[in-house]
C-alpha positions, 0 to 999 in steps of 0.5 A, a space after each residue: 240795285 232794285 229791291 223787292 220787299 215784303 212787309 208785315 202789317 199790324 193786322 197780319 196782312 202782307 205788303 209786297 213792293 219794289 223800289 230802287 231806294 229801300 231806305 226811303 221807301 220804308 221811311 215812307 211806309 212808316 210815316 203813313 205816306 203809302 195808301 195801303 199801309 197807312 192804316 196798318 201801322 206799324 209795319 215790319 220788314 220781313 224779306 228783301 231781295 236785291 236785283 241788278 235788273 229793274 225788269 226782273 225785280 218788277 216781274 218778281 214782284 208781280 209774281 209774288 202778288 199772283 196766286 202761286 207767288 203768294 203760296 211761294 211767299 208763304 212757304 219760302 219767304 216769310 
């Protein structure tokens, strides 16, 4: 499975990512190993969407980072 996830950072910004090992990725965020979130700890998992197809997951992540995707995220996912 592939997962697209949204984290809320302590400064009220959001981080969107994609991984095939959600538990490990969340642990890496929490320990400060991820550049974007290391100075915004703690982070909170807001949403996680599972995909069976890696490319669909990456495309959805890319969409969520676009202008209309951010609006969709704000209205429907958080």
